[in-house]
C-alpha positions in Angstrom: -230.2 -23.2 25.8 -231.2 -24.2 21.8 -227.3 -24.1 21.2 -226.7 -26.7 24.0 -229.7 -28.8 23.0 -228.1 -28.9 19.4 -224.5 -29.9 20.9 -226.1 -32.7 22.8 -227.9 -34.1 19.3 -225.0 -34.0 17.4 -222.7 -35.6 19.4 -221.8 -39.0 18.0 -223.2 -41.5 20.4 -226.7 -39.9 20.2 -226.6 -39.9 16.6 -225.1 -43.4 16.6 -228.3 -44.6 19.2 -230.8 -42.8 17.2 -229.6 -45.0 14.1 -229.3 -48.4 15.8 -233.0 -47.9 17.4 -234.4 -47.5 13.9 -232.2 -50.2 12.3 -233.5 -52.2 15.5 -236.9 -51.2 14.5 -236.6 -52.4 10.9 -234.8 -55.6 11.8 -237.7 -56.7 14.4 -239.8 -56.6 11.3 -238.1 -58.5 9.1 -237.6 -61.2 12.5 -241.3 -60.6 12.9 -242.3 -61.8 9.1 -239.5 -64.5 9.2 -241.0 -66.2 12.1 -244.7 -65.6 11.0 -244.5 -66.1 7.3 -241.4 -68.4 7.2 -240.9 -70.7 10.1 -244.2 -70.9 11.8 -246.2 -72.4 8.7 -244.2 -75.3 8.2 -243.7 -76.2 11.7 -247.6 -75.9 11.7 -248.1 -78.2 8.8 -245.8 -80.9 10.6 -247.6 -80.5 13.6 -251.0 -81.2 11.7 -252.4 -78.1 10.0 -252.2 -76.1 13.0 -252.0 -71.8 12.3 -250.1 -70.4 15.5 -251.2 -67.3 15.6 -254.7 -68.7 15.4 -254.2 -70.6 18.9 -256.2 -69.2 21.6 -258.0 -70.1 24.6 -261.8 -68.7 24.9 -262.6 -67.2 28.4 -266.3 -66.5 27.2 -269.0 -68.8 26.9 -269.8 -68.5 23.4 -267.6 -70.5 20.8 -265.7 -69.0 18.0 -263.7 -70.4 14.9 -261.0 -67.9 14.8 -258.8 -65.4 16.7 -260.0 -62.7 14.4 -264.1 -63.8 15.1 -263.5 -63.6 18.8 -261.4 -60.4 18.6 -264.2 -58.7 16.2 -266.8 -59.6 18.7 -264.7 -58.3 21.9 -264.7 -62.1 23.4 -261.9 -62.2 26.1 -259.5 -64.8 25.2 -255.9 -65.9 25.8 -254.1 -65.5 22.7 -251.0 -68.2 23.6 -250.1 -69.0 19.8 -249.2 -65.1 19.1 -247.3 -65.2 22.5 -245.1 -68.1 21.3 -244.7 -66.2 18.0 -243.5 -63.3 20.0 -241.2 -65.7 22.2 -239.6 -67.1 18.8 -239.3 -63.3 17.4 -237.4 -62.7 20.9 -235.0 -65.8 20.7 -234.1 -65.0 17.3 -233.2 -61.4 18.0 -231.4 -62.1 21.0 -229.2 -64.8 19.2 -228.4 -62.7 16.6 -227.3 -59.8 19.0 -225.5 -62.3 20.6 -223.6 -63.3 17.6 -223.0 -59.4 16.7 -221.5 -58.8 20.3 -219.6 -61.8 19.9 -218.1 -60.6 16.9 -217.4 -57.5 18.0 -215.5 -58.5 21.4 -213.3 -60.7 19.3 -212.4 -57.5 16.7 -211.9 -55.5 20.0 -209.6 -58.2 21.6 -207.8 -58.5 18.5 -206.7 -54.8 18.1 -206.3 -54.4 21.7 -203.8 -57.3 22.3 -200.0 -56.5 20.3 -198.2 -58.8 19.2 -195.6 -60.4 21.9 -192.3 -58.3 21.5 -189.1 -60.6 21.0 -187.4 -60.5 24.4 -184.2 -58.4 24.5 -183.0 -59.6 27.8 -181.4 -62.6 29.4 -180.5 -63.9 32.5 -177.0 -64.9 33.7 -176.6 -68.4 34.5 -174.3 -67.6 37.3 -175.8 -64.4 39.3 -179.0 -64.9 37.5 -179.3 -60.9 36.8 -181.2 -59.2 33.8 -178.8 -58.7 30.8 -178.7 -57.6 27.6 -179.4 -60.6 24.5 -176.0 -59.7 23.1 -173.9 -59.4 26.1 -170.8 -62.0 26.2 -169.8 -60.8 30.0 -172.3 -60.2 32.6 -171.8 -56.5 34.2 -172.9 -57.7 37.6 -170.6 -60.8 38.0 -168.2 -60.4 35.3 -168.7 -64.1 34.5 -168.0 -65.1 30.6 -171.4 -65.9 29.1 -172.1 -67.9 25.8 -172.4 -65.8 23.1 -176.2 -65.1 21.9 
């Protein structure tokens, strides 16, 4: 049983999947940082000094100045700013994955499609049989043909 498990783990596709998950997690952190630390601050500045990660709807009767303050007290909130950041994260990750899949598909198509082979036959102009390109007489109807 241990031997079978070891063979399963050492298969190429399982190891590739593990590497992809680890790289994907790291890439997700990079994209989250890009959205939260690079993209959203200028957008918030343009929209009037809005901090998207601090946008929330307070469901309790007490007023709170920030989301951190409301969370510290344990107040019920709808954190739509954090949700907007997550949506933007998702869109960026989905777009990058789309570009990668598209590039891989193109590379596979280019490798799979061999160049069209030059024709080796032609049709006889009299009986329309397929004959070699260099033939000067049709073997089917014995007509003389123009040299290729």
